[in-house]
PDBQT receptor file of N, H, CA, C and O in Angstrom, charges set to zero:
ATOM      1  N   MET A   1       0.848  -1.175   0.015  1.00  0.00    +0.000 N 
ATOM      2  CA  MET A   1       0.003  -0.018   0.004  1.00  0.00    +0.000 C 
ATOM      3  C   MET A   1       0.879   1.250  -0.008  1.00  0.00    +0.000 C 
ATOM      4  O   MET A   1       1.383   1.671   1.033  1.00  0.00    +0.000 OA
ATOM      5  N   LYS A   2       1.044   1.825  -1.147  1.00  0.00    +0.000 N 
ATOM      6  H   LYS A   2       0.634   1.482  -1.992  1.00  0.00    +0.000 HD
ATOM      7  CA  LYS A   2       1.842   3.024  -1.285  1.00  0.00    +0.000 C 
ATOM      8  C   LYS A   2       1.007   4.261  -0.982  1.00  0.00    +0.000 C 
ATOM      9  O   LYS A   2      -0.113   4.383  -1.478  1.00  0.00    +0.000 OA
ATOM     10  N   GLN A   3       1.526   5.170  -0.185  1.00  0.00    +0.000 N 
ATOM     11  H   GLN A   3       2.436   5.071   0.219  1.00  0.00    +0.000 HD
ATOM     12  CA  GLN A   3       0.798   6.367   0.184  1.00  0.00    +0.000 C 
ATOM     13  C   GLN A   3       0.473   7.181  -1.100  1.00  0.00    +0.000 C 
ATOM     14  O   GLN A   3       1.318   7.315  -1.985  1.00  0.00    +0.000 OA
ATOM     15  N   ASN A   4      -0.739   7.707  -1.180  1.00  0.00    +0.000 N 
ATOM     16  H   ASN A   4      -1.426   7.598  -0.462  1.00  0.00    +0.000 HD
ATOM     17  CA  ASN A   4      -1.137   8.512  -2.314  1.00  0.00    +0.000 C 
ATOM     18  C   ASN A   4      -1.862   9.787  -1.897  1.00  0.00    +0.000 C 
ATOM     19  O   ASN A   4      -2.522  10.436  -2.709  1.00  0.00    +0.000 OA
ATOM     20  N   MET A   5      -1.728  10.139  -0.605  1.00  0.00    +0.000 N 
ATOM     21  H   MET A   5      -1.192   9.613   0.055  1.00  0.00    +0.000 HD
ATOM     22  CA  MET A   5      -2.373  11.352  -0.111  1.00  0.00    +0.000 C 
ATOM     23  C   MET A   5      -1.330  12.286   0.480  1.00  0.00    +0.000 C 
ATOM     24  O   MET A   5      -0.496  11.878   1.288  1.00  0.00    +0.000 OA
ATOM     25  N   GLY A   6      -1.389  13.546   0.062  1.00  0.00    +0.000 N 
ATOM     26  H   GLY A   6      -2.067  13.877  -0.595  1.00  0.00    +0.000 HD
ATOM     27  CA  GLY A   6      -0.468  14.570   0.548  1.00  0.00    +0.000 C 
ATOM     28  C   GLY A   6      -0.927  15.128   1.914  1.00  0.00    +0.000 C 
ATOM     29  O   GLY A   6      -2.003  14.792   2.409  1.00  0.00    +0.000 OA
ATOM     30  N   THR A   7      -0.100  15.965   2.486  1.00  0.00    +0.000 N 
ATOM     31  H   THR A   7       0.774  16.238   2.084  1.00  0.00    +0.000 HD
ATOM     32  CA  THR A   7      -0.327  16.528   3.797  1.00  0.00    +0.000 C 
ATOM     33  C   THR A   7      -1.609  17.347   3.843  1.00  0.00    +0.000 C 
ATOM     34  O   THR A   7      -2.396  17.217   4.780  1.00  0.00    +0.000 OA
ATOM     35  N   ILE A   8      -1.822  18.185   2.843  1.00  0.00    +0.000 N 
ATOM     36  H   ILE A   8      -1.182  18.291   2.082  1.00  0.00    +0.000 HD
ATOM     37  CA  ILE A   8      -3.016  19.018   2.865  1.00  0.00    +0.000 C 
ATOM     38  C   ILE A   8      -4.271  18.172   2.709  1.00  0.00    +0.000 C 
ATOM     39  O   ILE A   8      -5.266  18.431   3.386  1.00  0.00    +0.000 OA
ATOM     40  N   ASP A   9      -4.253  17.172   1.841  1.00  0.00    +0.000 N 
ATOM     41  H   ASP A   9      -3.445  16.962   1.291  1.00  0.00    +0.000 HD
ATOM     42  CA  ASP A   9      -5.358  16.252   1.666  1.00  0.00    +0.000 C 
ATOM     43  C   ASP A   9      -5.712  15.563   2.988  1.00  0.00    +0.000 C 
ATOM     44  O   ASP A   9      -6.881  15.452   3.359  1.00  0.00    +0.000 OA
ATOM     45  N   ARG A  10      -4.697  15.117   3.667  1.00  0.00    +0.000 N 
ATOM     46  H   ARG A  10      -3.747  15.207   3.366  1.00  0.00    +0.000 HD
ATOM     47  CA  ARG A  10      -4.917  14.410   4.935  1.00  0.00    +0.000 C 
ATOM     48  C   ARG A  10      -5.479  15.367   5.994  1.00  0.00    +0.000 C 
ATOM     49  O   ARG A  10      -6.353  14.984   6.772  1.00  0.00    +0.000 OA
ATOM     50  N   LEU A  11      -4.975  16.618   6.024  1.00  0.00    +0.000 N 
ATOM     51  H   LEU A  11      -4.266  16.928   5.391  1.00  0.00    +0.000 HD
ATOM     52  CA  LEU A  11      -5.416  17.593   6.993  1.00  0.00    +0.000 C 
ATOM     53  C   LEU A  11      -6.873  17.968   6.748  1.00  0.00    +0.000 C 
ATOM     54  O   LEU A  11      -7.652  18.086   7.694  1.00  0.00    +0.000 OA
ATOM     55  N   VAL A  12      -7.246  18.157   5.479  1.00  0.00    +0.000 N 
ATOM     56  H   VAL A  12      -6.613  18.061   4.711  1.00  0.00    +0.000 HD
ATOM     57  CA  VAL A  12      -8.647  18.522   5.182  1.00  0.00    +0.000 C 
ATOM     58  C   VAL A  12      -9.572  17.415   5.589  1.00  0.00    +0.000 C 
ATOM     59  O   VAL A  12     -10.623  17.682   6.172  1.00  0.00    +0.000 OA
ATOM     60  N   ARG A  13      -9.220  16.166   5.303  1.00  0.00    +0.000 N 
ATOM     61  H   ARG A  13      -8.366  15.949   4.829  1.00  0.00    +0.000 HD
ATOM     62  CA  ARG A  13     -10.049  15.029   5.686  1.00  0.00    +0.000 C 
ATOM     63  C   ARG A  13     -10.210  14.935   7.215  1.00  0.00    +0.000 C 
ATOM     64  O   ARG A  13     -11.298  14.650   7.717  1.00  0.00    +0.000 OA
ATOM     65  N   THR A  14      -9.141  15.175   7.922  1.00  0.00    +0.000 N 
ATOM     66  H   THR A  14      -8.257  15.407   7.515  1.00  0.00    +0.000 HD
ATOM     67  CA  THR A  14      -9.188  15.123   9.380  1.00  0.00    +0.000 C 
ATOM     68  C   THR A  14     -10.090  16.240   9.914  1.00  0.00    +0.000 C 
ATOM     69  O   THR A  14     -10.906  16.000  10.805  1.00  0.00    +0.000 OA
ATOM     70  N   LEU A  15      -9.953  17.446   9.385  1.00  0.00    +0.000 N 
ATOM     71  H   LEU A  15      -9.290  17.641   8.662  1.00  0.00    +0.000 HD
ATOM     72  CA  LEU A  15     -10.787  18.556   9.815  1.00  0.00    +0.000 C 
ATOM     73  C   LEU A  15     -12.279  18.306   9.507  1.00  0.00    +0.000 C 
ATOM     74  O   LEU A  15     -13.150  18.649  10.307  1.00  0.00    +0.000 OA
ATOM     75  N   LEU A  16     -12.557  17.706   8.340  1.00  0.00    +0.000 N 
ATOM     76  H   LEU A  16     -11.850  17.428   7.690  1.00  0.00    +0.000 HD
ATOM     77  CA  LEU A  16     -13.955  17.385   8.019  1.00  0.00    +0.000 C 
ATOM     78  C   LEU A  16     -14.531  16.341   8.978  1.00  0.00    +0.000 C 
ATOM     79  O   LEU A  16     -15.688  16.418   9.390  1.00  0.00    +0.000 OA
ATOM     80  N   ALA A  17     -13.706  15.384   9.312  1.00  0.00    +0.000 N 
ATOM     81  H   ALA A  17     -12.766  15.321   8.978  1.00  0.00    +0.000 HD
ATOM     82  CA  ALA A  17     -14.130  14.346  10.272  1.00  0.00    +0.000 C 
ATOM     83  C   ALA A  17     -14.442  14.983  11.634  1.00  0.00    +0.000 C 
ATOM     84  O   ALA A  17     -15.461  14.671  12.251  1.00  0.00    +0.000 OA
ATOM     85  N   VAL A  18     -13.580  15.856  12.084  1.00  0.00    +0.000 N 
ATOM     86  H   VAL A  18     -12.753  16.110  11.583  1.00  0.00    +0.000 HD
ATOM     87  CA  VAL A  18     -13.777  16.568  13.357  1.00  0.00    +0.000 C 
ATOM     88  C   VAL A  18     -15.044  17.422  13.296  1.00  0.00    +0.000 C 
ATOM     89  O   VAL A  18     -15.782  17.488  14.279  1.00  0.00    +0.000 OA
ATOM     90  N   LEU A  19     -15.305  18.060  12.191  1.00  0.00    +0.000 N 
ATOM     91  H   LEU A  19     -14.705  18.006  11.393  1.00  0.00    +0.000 HD
ATOM     92  CA  LEU A  19     -16.515  18.872  12.005  1.00  0.00    +0.000 C 
ATOM     93  C   LEU A  19     -17.760  17.983  12.108  1.00  0.00    +0.000 C 
ATOM     94  O   LEU A  19     -18.731  18.360  12.764  1.00  0.00    +0.000 OA
ATOM     95  N   ILE A  20     -17.741  16.823  11.475  1.00  0.00    +0.000 N 
ATOM     96  H   ILE A  20     -16.952  16.517  10.942  1.00  0.00    +0.000 HD
ATOM     97  CA  ILE A  20     -18.869  15.929  11.537  1.00  0.00    +0.000 C 
ATOM     98  C   ILE A  20     -19.122  15.493  12.975  1.00  0.00    +0.000 C 
ATOM     99  O   ILE A  20     -20.269  15.425  13.416  1.00  0.00    +0.000 OA
ATOM    100  N   VAL A  21     -18.036  15.195  13.712  1.00  0.00    +0.000 N 
ATOM    101  H   VAL A  21     -17.104  15.251  13.354  1.00  0.00    +0.000 HD
ATOM    102  CA  VAL A  21     -18.220  14.776  15.141  1.00  0.00    +0.000 C 
ATOM    103  C   VAL A  21     -18.784  15.928  15.930  1.00  0.00    +0.000 C 
ATOM    104  O   VAL A  21     -19.654  15.707  16.773  1.00  0.00    +0.000 OA
ATOM    105  N   ILE A  22     -18.347  17.120  15.709  1.00  0.00    +0.000 N 
ATOM    106  H   ILE A  22     -17.641  17.299  15.024  1.00  0.00    +0.000 HD
ATOM    107  CA  ILE A  22     -18.879  18.282  16.462  1.00  0.00    +0.000 C 
ATOM    108  C   ILE A  22     -20.360  18.495  16.148  1.00  0.00    +0.000 C 
ATOM    109  O   ILE A  22     -21.153  18.749  17.055  1.00  0.00    +0.000 OA
ATOM    110  N   LEU A  23     -20.746  18.393  14.844  1.00  0.00    +0.000 N 
ATOM    111  H   LEU A  23     -20.101  18.187  14.107  1.00  0.00    +0.000 HD
ATOM    112  CA  LEU A  23     -22.128  18.545  14.477  1.00  0.00    +0.000 C 
ATOM    113  C   LEU A  23     -22.974  17.477  15.107  1.00  0.00    +0.000 C 
ATOM    114  O   LEU A  23     -24.108  17.748  15.504  1.00  0.00    +0.000 OA
ATOM    115  N   TYR A  24     -22.454  16.243  15.217  1.00  0.00    +0.000 N 
ATOM    116  H   TYR A  24     -21.533  16.022  14.895  1.00  0.00    +0.000 HD
ATOM    117  CA  TYR A  24     -23.222  15.192  15.866  1.00  0.00    +0.000 C 
ATOM    118  C   TYR A  24     -23.439  15.442  17.341  1.00  0.00    +0.000 C 
ATOM    119  O   TYR A  24     -24.559  15.326  17.839  1.00  0.00    +0.000 OA
ATOM    120  N   PHE A  25     -22.361  15.787  18.048  1.00  0.00    +0.000 N 
ATOM    121  H   PHE A  25     -21.451  15.881  17.643  1.00  0.00    +0.000 HD
ATOM    122  CA  PHE A  25     -22.485  16.001  19.490  1.00  0.00    +0.000 C 
ATOM    123  C   PHE A  25     -23.238  17.273  19.870  1.00  0.00    +0.000 C 
ATOM    124  O   PHE A  25     -23.686  17.408  21.009  1.00  0.00    +0.000 OA
ATOM    125  N   THR A  26     -23.380  18.192  18.944  1.00  0.00    +0.000 N 
ATOM    126  H   THR A  26     -23.016  18.083  18.019  1.00  0.00    +0.000 HD
ATOM    127  CA  THR A  26     -24.174  19.394  19.260  1.00  0.00    +0.000 C 
ATOM    128  C   THR A  26     -25.632  19.206  18.775  1.00  0.00    +0.000 C 
ATOM    129  O   THR A  26     -26.445  20.124  18.885  1.00  0.00    +0.000 OA
ATOM    130  N   GLY A  27     -25.948  18.037  18.252  1.00  0.00    +0.000 N 
ATOM    131  H   GLY A  27     -25.287  17.291  18.163  1.00  0.00    +0.000 HD
ATOM    132  CA  GLY A  27     -27.291  17.748  17.854  1.00  0.00    +0.000 C 
ATOM    133  C   GLY A  27     -27.735  18.305  16.523  1.00  0.00    +0.000 C 
ATOM    134  O   GLY A  27     -28.926  18.295  16.211  1.00  0.00    +0.000 OA
ATOM    135  N   GLN A  28     -26.789  18.794  15.730  1.00  0.00    +0.000 N 
ATOM    136  H   GLN A  28     -25.822  18.802  15.983  1.00  0.00    +0.000 HD
ATOM    137  CA  GLN A  28     -27.116  19.374  14.419  1.00  0.00    +0.000 C 
ATOM    138  C   GLN A  28     -27.467  18.318  13.405  1.00  0.00    +0.000 C 
ATOM    139  O   GLN A  28     -28.237  18.578  12.480  1.00  0.00    +0.000 OA
ATOM    140  N   ILE A  29     -26.921  17.140  13.558  1.00  0.00    +0.000 N 
ATOM    141  H   ILE A  29     -26.296  16.928  14.309  1.00  0.00    +0.000 HD
ATOM    142  CA  ILE A  29     -27.229  16.029  12.644  1.00  0.00    +0.000 C 
ATOM    143  C   ILE A  29     -27.733  14.850  13.494  1.00  0.00    +0.000 C 
ATOM    144  O   ILE A  29     -27.170  14.526  14.540  1.00  0.00    +0.000 OA
ATOM    145  N   THR A  30     -28.780  14.242  13.019  1.00  0.00    +0.000 N 
ATOM    146  H   THR A  30     -29.237  14.506  12.169  1.00  0.00    +0.000 HD
ATOM    147  CA  THR A  30     -29.383  13.111  13.749  1.00  0.00    +0.000 C 
ATOM    148  C   THR A  30     -29.879  12.055  12.738  1.00  0.00    +0.000 C 
ATOM    149  O   THR A  30     -29.886  12.275  11.527  1.00  0.00    +0.000 OA
ATOM    150  N   GLY A  31     -30.272  10.957  13.264  1.00  0.00    +0.000 N 
ATOM    151  H   GLY A  31     -30.266  10.778  14.248  1.00  0.00    +0.000 HD
ATOM    152  CA  GLY A  31     -30.889   9.899  12.459  1.00  0.00    +0.000 C 
ATOM    153  C   GLY A  31     -29.961   9.301  11.411  1.00  0.00    +0.000 C 
ATOM    154  O   GLY A  31     -28.775   9.080  11.656  1.00  0.00    +0.000 OA
ATOM    155  N   THR A  32     -30.521   9.048  10.256  1.00  0.00    +0.000 N 
ATOM    156  H   THR A  32     -31.485   9.227  10.057  1.00  0.00    +0.000 HD
ATOM    157  CA  THR A  32     -29.804   8.419   9.142  1.00  0.00    +0.000 C 
ATOM    158  C   THR A  32     -28.622   9.247   8.692  1.00  0.00    +0.000 C 
ATOM    159  O   THR A  32     -27.564   8.700   8.379  1.00  0.00    +0.000 OA
ATOM    160  N   ALA A  33     -28.784  10.553   8.653  1.00  0.00    +0.000 N 
ATOM    161  H   ALA A  33     -29.644  10.997   8.907  1.00  0.00    +0.000 HD
ATOM    162  CA  ALA A  33     -27.698  11.476   8.259  1.00  0.00    +0.000 C 
ATOM    163  C   ALA A  33     -26.524  11.318   9.226  1.00  0.00    +0.000 C 
ATOM    164  O   ALA A  33     -25.369  11.294   8.799  1.00  0.00    +0.000 OA
ATOM    165  N   ALA A  34     -26.809  11.211  10.516  1.00  0.00    +0.000 N 
ATOM    166  H   ALA A  34     -27.747  11.231  10.863  1.00  0.00    +0.000 HD
ATOM    167  CA  ALA A  34     -25.747  11.076  11.473  1.00  0.00    +0.000 C 
ATOM    168  C   ALA A  34     -24.978   9.744  11.283  1.00  0.00    +0.000 C 
ATOM    169  O   ALA A  34     -23.753   9.701  11.405  1.00  0.00    +0.000 OA
ATOM    170  N   ILE A  35     -25.701   8.698  10.993  1.00  0.00    +0.000 N 
ATOM    171  H   ILE A  35     -26.695   8.733  10.894  1.00  0.00    +0.000 HD
ATOM    172  CA  ILE A  35     -25.055   7.401  10.758  1.00  0.00    +0.000 C 
ATOM    173  C   ILE A  35     -24.181   7.422   9.502  1.00  0.00    +0.000 C 
ATOM    174  O   ILE A  35     -23.034   6.976   9.513  1.00  0.00    +0.000 OA
ATOM    175  N   LEU A  36     -24.764   7.960   8.409  1.00  0.00    +0.000 N 
ATOM    176  H   LEU A  36     -25.695   8.323   8.400  1.00  0.00    +0.000 HD
ATOM    177  CA  LEU A  36     -23.941   8.019   7.197  1.00  0.00    +0.000 C 
ATOM    178  C   LEU A  36     -22.753   8.901   7.305  1.00  0.00    +0.000 C 
ATOM    179  O   LEU A  36     -21.662   8.546   6.861  1.00  0.00    +0.000 OA
ATOM    180  N   LEU A  37     -22.947  10.058   7.893  1.00  0.00    +0.000 N 
ATOM    181  H   LEU A  37     -23.834  10.346   8.254  1.00  0.00    +0.000 HD
ATOM    182  CA  LEU A  37     -21.807  10.992   8.057  1.00  0.00    +0.000 C 
ATOM    183  C   LEU A  37     -20.805  10.469   9.101  1.00  0.00    +0.000 C 
ATOM    184  O   LEU A  37     -19.619  10.789   9.022  1.00  0.00    +0.000 OA
ATOM    185  N   GLY A  38     -21.247   9.700  10.039  1.00  0.00    +0.000 N 
ATOM    186  H   GLY A  38     -22.210   9.439  10.102  1.00  0.00    +0.000 HD
ATOM    187  CA  GLY A  38     -20.341   9.052  10.982  1.00  0.00    +0.000 C 
ATOM    188  C   GLY A  38     -19.484   8.046  10.275  1.00  0.00    +0.000 C 
ATOM    189  O   GLY A  38     -18.295   7.952  10.576  1.00  0.00    +0.000 OA
ATOM    190  N   ILE A  39     -20.013   7.300   9.366  1.00  0.00    +0.000 N 
ATOM    191  H   ILE A  39     -20.980   7.376   9.121  1.00  0.00    +0.000 HD
ATOM    192  CA  ILE A  39     -19.210   6.355   8.568  1.00  0.00    +0.000 C 
ATOM    193  C   ILE A  39     -18.234   7.093   7.722  1.00  0.00    +0.000 C 
ATOM    194  O   ILE A  39     -17.078   6.681   7.620  1.00  0.00    +0.000 OA
ATOM    195  N   VAL A  40     -18.656   8.198   7.090  1.00  0.00    +0.000 N 
ATOM    196  H   VAL A  40     -19.595   8.533   7.172  1.00  0.00    +0.000 HD
ATOM    197  CA  VAL A  40     -17.754   9.009   6.301  1.00  0.00    +0.000 C 
ATOM    198  C   VAL A  40     -16.574   9.523   7.161  1.00  0.00    +0.000 C 
ATOM    199  O   VAL A  40     -15.412   9.486   6.757  1.00  0.00    +0.000 OA
ATOM    200  N   ALA A  41     -16.926   9.989   8.327  1.00  0.00    +0.000 N 
ATOM    201  H   ALA A  41     -17.871  10.020   8.655  1.00  0.00    +0.000 HD
ATOM    202  CA  ALA A  41     -15.922  10.546   9.271  1.00  0.00    +0.000 C 
ATOM    203  C   ALA A  41     -14.883   9.466   9.633  1.00  0.00    +0.000 C 
ATOM    204  O   ALA A  41     -13.681   9.731   9.659  1.00  0.00    +0.000 OA
ATOM    205  N   ILE A  42     -15.363   8.263   9.907  1.00  0.00    +0.000 N 
ATOM    206  H   ILE A  42     -16.340   8.047   9.886  1.00  0.00    +0.000 HD
ATOM    207  CA  ILE A  42     -14.464   7.177  10.217  1.00  0.00    +0.000 C 
ATOM    208  C   ILE A  42     -13.529   6.854   9.063  1.00  0.00    +0.000 C 
ATOM    209  O   ILE A  42     -12.325   6.662   9.234  1.00  0.00    +0.000 OA
ATOM    210  N   LEU A  43     -14.149   6.801   7.848  1.00  0.00    +0.000 N 
ATOM    211  H   LEU A  43     -15.127   6.957   7.709  1.00  0.00    +0.000 HD
ATOM    212  CA  LEU A  43     -13.287   6.524   6.644  1.00  0.00    +0.000 C 
ATOM    213  C   LEU A  43     -12.292   7.649   6.434  1.00  0.00    +0.000 C 
ATOM    214  O   LEU A  43     -11.140   7.376   6.097  1.00  0.00    +0.000 OA
ATOM    215  N   PHE A  44     -12.676   8.875   6.614  1.00  0.00    +0.000 N 
ATOM    216  H   PHE A  44     -13.612   9.097   6.888  1.00  0.00    +0.000 HD
ATOM    217  CA  PHE A  44     -11.758   9.999   6.472  1.00  0.00    +0.000 C 
ATOM    218  C   PHE A  44     -10.620   9.873   7.457  1.00  0.00    +0.000 C 
ATOM    219  O   PHE A  44      -9.469  10.072   7.069  1.00  0.00    +0.000 OA
ATOM    220  N   LEU A  45     -10.878   9.555   8.703  1.00  0.00    +0.000 N 
ATOM    221  H   LEU A  45     -11.813   9.393   9.018  1.00  0.00    +0.000 HD
ATOM    222  CA  LEU A  45      -9.837   9.382   9.708  1.00  0.00    +0.000 C 
ATOM    223  C   LEU A  45      -8.878   8.259   9.410  1.00  0.00    +0.000 C 
ATOM    224  O   LEU A  45      -7.665   8.393   9.575  1.00  0.00    +0.000 OA
ATOM    225  N   VAL A  46      -9.439   7.140   8.966  1.00  0.00    +0.000 N 
ATOM    226  H   VAL A  46     -10.423   7.031   8.832  1.00  0.00    +0.000 HD
ATOM    227  CA  VAL A  46      -8.591   5.979   8.693  1.00  0.00    +0.000 C 
ATOM    228  C   VAL A  46      -7.701   6.284   7.482  1.00  0.00    +0.000 C 
ATOM    229  O   VAL A  46      -6.498   6.024   7.517  1.00  0.00    +0.000 OA
ATOM    230  N   THR A  47      -8.297   6.842   6.400  1.00  0.00    +0.000 N 
ATOM    231  H   THR A  47      -9.274   7.053   6.373  1.00  0.00    +0.000 HD
ATOM    232  CA  THR A  47      -7.456   7.128   5.199  1.00  0.00    +0.000 C 
ATOM    233  C   THR A  47      -6.433   8.229   5.535  1.00  0.00    +0.000 C 
ATOM    234  O   THR A  47      -5.316   8.197   5.017  1.00  0.00    +0.000 OA
ATOM    235  N   SER A  48      -6.783   9.183   6.374  1.00  0.00    +0.000 N 
ATOM    236  H   SER A  48      -7.690   9.210   6.795  1.00  0.00    +0.000 HD
ATOM    237  CA  SER A  48      -5.823  10.233   6.744  1.00  0.00    +0.000 C 
ATOM    238  C   SER A  48      -4.686   9.633   7.555  1.00  0.00    +0.000 C 
ATOM    239  O   SER A  48      -3.525   9.995   7.362  1.00  0.00    +0.000 OA
ATOM    240  N   PHE A  49      -5.016   8.711   8.468  1.00  0.00    +0.000 N 
ATOM    241  H   PHE A  49      -5.959   8.417   8.624  1.00  0.00    +0.000 HD
ATOM    242  CA  PHE A  49      -3.962   8.102   9.253  1.00  0.00    +0.000 C 
ATOM    243  C   PHE A  49      -3.036   7.250   8.442  1.00  0.00    +0.000 C 
ATOM    244  O   PHE A  49      -1.827   7.251   8.673  1.00  0.00    +0.000 OA
ATOM    245  N   LEU A  50      -3.589   6.502   7.473  1.00  0.00    +0.000 N 
ATOM    246  H   LEU A  50      -4.571   6.500   7.285  1.00  0.00    +0.000 HD
ATOM    247  CA  LEU A  50      -2.787   5.623   6.599  1.00  0.00    +0.000 C 
ATOM    248  C   LEU A  50      -2.085   6.370   5.458  1.00  0.00    +0.000 C 
ATOM    249  O   LEU A  50      -1.044   5.947   4.955  1.00  0.00    +0.000 OA
ATOM    250  N   GLY A  51      -2.699   7.499   5.070  1.00  0.00    +0.000 N 
ATOM    251  H   GLY A  51      -3.544   7.842   5.478  1.00  0.00    +0.000 HD
ATOM    252  CA  GLY A  51      -2.129   8.249   3.935  1.00  0.00    +0.000 C 
ATOM    253  C   GLY A  51      -2.430   7.578   2.630  1.00  0.00    +0.000 C 
ATOM    254  O   GLY A  51      -1.775   7.843   1.622  1.00  0.00    +0.000 OA
ATOM    255  N   PHE A  52      -3.419   6.706   2.634  1.00  0.00    +0.000 N 
ATOM    256  H   PHE A  52      -3.951   6.490   3.453  1.00  0.00    +0.000 HD
ATOM    257  CA  PHE A  52      -3.773   5.945   1.387  1.00  0.00    +0.000 C 
ATOM    258  C   PHE A  52      -5.270   5.962   1.213  1.00  0.00    +0.000 C 
ATOM    259  O   PHE A  52      -6.021   5.651   2.138  1.00  0.00    +0.000 OA
ATOM    260  N   CYS A  53      -5.710   6.335  -0.007  1.00  0.00    +0.000 N 
ATOM    261  H   CYS A  53      -5.100   6.588  -0.759  1.00  0.00    +0.000 HD
ATOM    262  CA  CYS A  53      -7.115   6.327  -0.309  1.00  0.00    +0.000 C 
ATOM    263  C   CYS A  53      -7.388   5.367  -1.496  1.00  0.00    +0.000 C 
ATOM    264  O   CYS A  53      -6.975   5.651  -2.621  1.00  0.00    +0.000 OA
ATOM    265  N   PRO A  54      -8.075   4.243  -1.250  1.00  0.00    +0.000 N 
ATOM    266  CA  PRO A  54      -8.310   3.289  -2.311  1.00  0.00    +0.000 C 
ATOM    267  C   PRO A  54      -9.115   3.856  -3.479  1.00  0.00    +0.000 C 
ATOM    268  O   PRO A  54      -8.981   3.393  -4.612  1.00  0.00    +0.000 OA
ATOM    269  N   ALA A  55      -9.938   4.845  -3.207  1.00  0.00    +0.000 N 
ATOM    270  H   ALA A  55     -10.047   5.221  -2.287  1.00  0.00    +0.000 HD
ATOM    271  CA  ALA A  55     -10.754   5.466  -4.293  1.00  0.00    +0.000 C 
ATOM    272  C   ALA A  55      -9.879   6.214  -5.279  1.00  0.00    +0.000 C 
ATOM    273  O   ALA A  55     -10.288   6.447  -6.417  1.00  0.00    +0.000 OA
ATOM    274  N   TYR A  56      -8.659   6.599  -4.852  1.00  0.00    +0.000 N 
ATOM    275  H   TYR A  56      -8.327   6.410  -3.928  1.00  0.00    +0.000 HD
ATOM    276  CA  TYR A  56      -7.776   7.294  -5.776  1.00  0.00    +0.000 C 
ATOM    277  C   TYR A  56      -7.126   6.376  -6.815  1.00  0.00    +0.000 C 
ATOM    278  O   TYR A  56      -6.690   6.847  -7.866  1.00  0.00    +0.000 OA
ATOM    279  N   LEU A  57      -7.059   5.098  -6.539  1.00  0.00    +0.000 N 
ATOM    280  H   LEU A  57      -7.413   4.715  -5.685  1.00  0.00    +0.000 HD
ATOM    281  CA  LEU A  57      -6.364   4.165  -7.409  1.00  0.00    +0.000 C 
ATOM    282  C   LEU A  57      -6.968   4.079  -8.816  1.00  0.00    +0.000 C 
ATOM    283  O   LEU A  57      -6.235   4.278  -9.784  1.00  0.00    +0.000 OA
ATOM    284  N   PRO A  58      -8.259   3.796  -8.978  1.00  0.00    +0.000 N 
ATOM    285  CA  PRO A  58      -8.803   3.721 -10.353  1.00  0.00    +0.000 C 
ATOM    286  C   PRO A  58      -8.766   5.037 -11.057  1.00  0.00    +0.000 C 
ATOM    287  O   PRO A  58      -8.731   5.069 -12.287  1.00  0.00    +0.000 OA
ATOM    288  N   LEU A  59      -8.771   6.167 -10.307  1.00  0.00    +0.000 N 
ATOM    289  H   LEU A  59      -8.799   6.141  -9.308  1.00  0.00    +0.000 HD
ATOM    290  CA  LEU A  59      -8.760   7.459 -10.939  1.00  0.00    +0.000 C 
ATOM    291  C   LEU A  59      -7.324   7.984 -11.163  1.00  0.00    +0.000 C 
ATOM    292  O   LEU A  59      -7.108   9.052 -11.735  1.00  0.00    +0.000 OA
ATOM    293  N   LYS A  60      -6.371   7.191 -10.691  1.00  0.00    +0.000 N 
ATOM    294  H   LYS A  60      -6.546   6.323 -10.227  1.00  0.00    +0.000 HD
ATOM    295  CA  LYS A  60      -4.933   7.528 -10.805  1.00  0.00    +0.000 C 
ATOM    296  C   LYS A  60      -4.625   8.933 -10.212  1.00  0.00    +0.000 C 
ATOM    297  O   LYS A  60      -3.903   9.738 -10.801  1.00  0.00    +0.000 OA
ATOM    298  N   ILE A  61      -5.201   9.176  -9.037  1.00  0.00    +0.000 N 
ATOM    299  H   ILE A  61      -5.788   8.523  -8.559  1.00  0.00    +0.000 HD
ATOM    300  CA  ILE A  61      -4.960  10.428  -8.352  1.00  0.00    +0.000 C 
ATOM    301  C   ILE A  61      -3.871  10.214  -7.301  1.00  0.00    +0.000 C 
ATOM    302  O   ILE A  61      -3.871   9.208  -6.591  1.00  0.00    +0.000 OA
ATOM    303  N   ASN A  62      -2.955  11.159  -7.210  1.00  0.00    +0.000 N 
ATOM    304  H   ASN A  62      -2.955  11.976  -7.786  1.00  0.00    +0.000 HD
ATOM    305  CA  ASN A  62      -1.912  11.110  -6.211  1.00  0.00    +0.000 C 
ATOM    306  C   ASN A  62      -1.638  12.554  -5.754  1.00  0.00    +0.000 C 
ATOM    307  O   ASN A  62      -1.095  13.347  -6.522  1.00  0.00    +0.000 OA
ATOM    308  N   THR A  63      -2.006  12.897  -4.521  1.00  0.00    +0.000 N 
ATOM    309  H   THR A  63      -2.447  12.253  -3.897  1.00  0.00    +0.000 HD
ATOM    310  CA  THR A  63      -1.791  14.251  -4.042  1.00  0.00    +0.000 C 
ATOM    311  C   THR A  63      -0.501  14.369  -3.227  1.00  0.00    +0.000 C 
ATOM    312  O   THR A  63      -0.174  15.450  -2.737  1.00  0.00    +0.000 OA
ATOM    313  N   LYS A  64       0.220  13.279  -3.084  1.00  0.00    +0.000 N 
ATOM    314  H   LYS A  64      -0.046  12.401  -3.482  1.00  0.00    +0.000 HD
ATOM    315  CA  LYS A  64       1.489  13.302  -2.359  1.00  0.00    +0.000 C 
ATOM    316  C   LYS A  64       2.598  13.826  -3.251  1.00  0.00    +0.000 C 
ATOM    317  O   LYS A  64       2.735  13.394  -4.395  1.00  0.00    +0.000 OA
ATOM    318  N   LYS A  65       3.368  14.730  -2.748  1.00  0.00    +0.000 N 
ATOM    319  H   LYS A  65       3.257  15.081  -1.819  1.00  0.00    +0.000 HD
ATOM    320  CA  LYS A  65       4.497  15.272  -3.517  1.00  0.00    +0.000 C 
ATOM    321  C   LYS A  65       5.571  14.206  -3.693  1.00  0.00    +0.000 C 
ATOM    322  O   LYS A  65       5.778  13.373  -2.809  1.00  0.00    +0.000 OA
ATOM    323  N   SER A  66       6.238  14.233  -4.812  1.00  0.00    +0.000 N 
ATOM    324  H   SER A  66       6.069  14.909  -5.530  1.00  0.00    +0.000 HD
ATOM    325  CA  SER A  66       7.351  13.304  -5.060  1.00  0.00    +0.000 C 
ATOM    326  C   SER A  66       8.514  13.640  -4.120  1.00  0.00    +0.000 C 
ATOM    327  O   SER A  66       8.783  14.795  -3.790  1.00  0.00    +0.000 OA
ATOM    328  N   GLU A  67       9.179  12.569  -3.714  1.00  0.00    +0.000 N 
ATOM    329  H   GLU A  67       8.961  11.631  -3.982  1.00  0.00    +0.000 HD
ATOM    330  CA  GLU A  67      10.326  12.789  -2.815  1.00  0.00    +0.000 C 
ATOM    331  C   GLU A  67      11.602  12.861  -3.585  1.00  0.00    +0.000 C 
ATOM    332  O   GLU A  67      12.668  13.041  -2.997  1.00  0.00    +0.000 OA
TER     333      GLU A  67
């Protein structure tokens, strides 16, 4: 699994996940939307932590700068 996410990409995903969590705990999102967005938040955190997004593979996207 080669990393294909850059620092900014990872940061944006993490911030979006935190925003979803805040919206959930303040009661702004509930029900089905809360469940779906919770799953998205978990996926964002996992992909940010790993630096790898499987959805980028078929699209041949790589936001990581070359070393």
